[in-house]
C-alpha positions as CSV (number, residue, x, y, z in Angstrom):
1,M,26.9,-20.6,14.5
2,A,23.5,-21.3,16.0
3,D,22.6,-17.6,16.0
4,A,23.5,-17.3,12.3
5,Y,21.4,-20.4,11.5
6,L,18.4,-19.1,13.4
7,Q,18.8,-15.6,11.9
8,R,18.8,-16.9,8.4
9,R,15.6,-18.9,9.1
10,A,14.0,-15.8,10.6
11,D,15.0,-13.7,7.6
12,A,13.6,-16.2,5.2
13,V,10.3,-16.1,6.9
14,T,10.0,-12.4,7.6
15,T,11.1,-11.3,4.1
16,G,8.7,-13.5,2.3
17,G,11.1,-16.3,1.6
18,S,11.0,-15.5,-2.2
19,R,14.0,-13.2,-1.8
20,I,16.6,-15.6,-0.4
21,R,19.5,-13.3,-0.7
22,F,20.5,-14.5,2.7
23,A,21.3,-18.0,1.5
24,S,24.5,-16.9,-0.1
25,A,25.7,-14.6,2.7
26,P,29.0,-15.9,4.1
27,V,28.5,-17.2,7.6
28,P,30.9,-19.6,9.4
29,M,29.2,-23.0,9.7
30,T,29.9,-26.6,8.9
31,A,29.0,-28.1,5.6
32,A,26.4,-30.2,7.3
33,A,24.8,-27.2,8.9
34,A,24.8,-25.3,5.6
35,E,23.1,-28.3,3.9
36,N,20.5,-28.5,6.7
37,L,19.9,-24.7,6.4
38,A,19.4,-24.9,2.6
39,G,16.8,-27.7,3.1
40,D,15.0,-25.7,5.8
41,L,14.9,-22.5,3.6
42,T,13.5,-24.5,0.7
43,A,10.8,-26.0,2.9
44,L,10.0,-22.6,4.3
45,Q,9.6,-21.2,0.8
46,H,7.2,-24.0,-0.1
47,T,5.2,-23.5,3.1
48,G,5.1,-19.8,2.6
49,R,3.7,-20.2,-1.0
50,A,1.1,-22.6,0.3
51,L,0.0,-20.3,3.0
52,E,-0.2,-17.4,0.6
53,K,-2.6,-19.4,-1.6
54,V,-4.7,-20.2,1.5
55,S,-4.8,-16.7,2.8
56,G,-5.3,-15.1,-0.6
57,G,-1.9,-13.3,-0.3
58,I,-3.0,-11.2,2.7
59,A,0.5,-11.6,4.3
60,A,2.2,-10.4,1.1
61,R,0.1,-7.1,1.1
62,M,1.0,-6.2,4.7
């Protein structure tokens, strides 16, 4: 369960976060862990957008 949680977070960061197709992938975890993950992915999306604004979108072009 921990591996799946960490993999989803890593996928959200390394794929730009705007394509959260990973959020709906079936992975065995408790309801509380799924809720925490959803909150984390949302926060990562917001952080990613803020960083893109600061960097001028450099990361998105790489």
